[in-house]
N, C-alpha and C positions, 0 to 999 in steps of 0.2 A: 453664095447668098446663104444666109442662115434660115433655117427652119423656124416655124411659130415657137417650137419649144427652145430652141437655142437662142432666139433673140430674145425670150423672156428671161432666160438666164443670164445672158449679156447685159440687159438692161437692168435687172434685178442686181446683178453683181457690181456694176460699175458707174450706172447712171443715177444720180442723187437729186431728189427734191427737197429743197430747203425751205422752211418756215421761218419767217421773220416777222417778230412783232415789236412794237415800241417805235415804230417809224414816224417820222415828223409828217403831219398831216398835209403839208405842202410838196412832199416828196413824190415824182412822178416815175412811171416805168423806165424811162431812160437813164435817169439818176440811180435808181437801183440797180440796174444793169451795170452802169459804170462802177459802183462799188465793187460789186462782184467780180467783174472782169479783171480786177488786179490780182486776183488769186487764180484765175485760169479761164479756160473758156466757159462761155456762159450762154446757153442755147435760149433761154427766155427770162425775164423778169416780169413780173405782174403784181402791182399794187391793187388790194381788193378795194372796189369803190361801191359805196352805198348806192342801190338801185334809186331810190326816192331823192337823195340829197344831191347825188353827183359828186359826193366829197369821199376823200379817202376814209378807210376805215382803221388806218393805222397800222395793217400788217399786209404782208403779201409773201408771195411764193417765188423762188428762183429754182431753175433747173440747170444743172452742171453735169456733163456728160462723163468727167472723171471724178471719181469717188475721193480719190486721195487730194484733188485739188477743192474737192467740196468741204472736206474734213478740214482742210487748211482754213478756208474760209470761216467755217462754223467756229473753229478755235480761236480765230483771230478777232471776229467781230462778235462773238457772244459778250454781252455785259459791258459793251462800250457804249458812250454816250454820243447819239447822232444829233439829238435835240434835247428837250428837256427830260426824256425817259431813256434809261438803259436799253439796248437792244436785247431781245432774246431771239437767238438763232440757233436752231436745231434741226435735224433731219425731220422731214414731214412724215407724219404717221399716215399709213395707207387707210383710206375711208372702207368702211365694210358695212355693205347694205345700203339702203336709201338714206338720203338727209334726213334728219330729224323734222318734224314738221314745226314750222313758225307759229309761234304764239303772236298774232297781230291784234288779238282782241275783236276782229270782225265778226268772228262767229260767236262771241260771247255777248253779243248785245242782247238787251231785253226790251 
């Protein structure tokens, strides 16, 4: 069994989280998973959903445990048209710190 530090290195070295933008608004998690499974093992695929409307935001994230398969998926899928817009597929950037505050104008009412 891997220690915490070994697992972190293993996950950092081989596991890849992928950001996907330009998704058709009617695409669901299962369909996103199906697209990436063609390139290898896919742990999860999640389309971002707007909490207020319940509709897709047009982007999502995919987790692939094998970095080589993930890179193949990125290279093959980036800039192809799945709907009206070309896809933007790249390695997700790590978040640092808390998420930025949302400007919903509720606090700015006079």
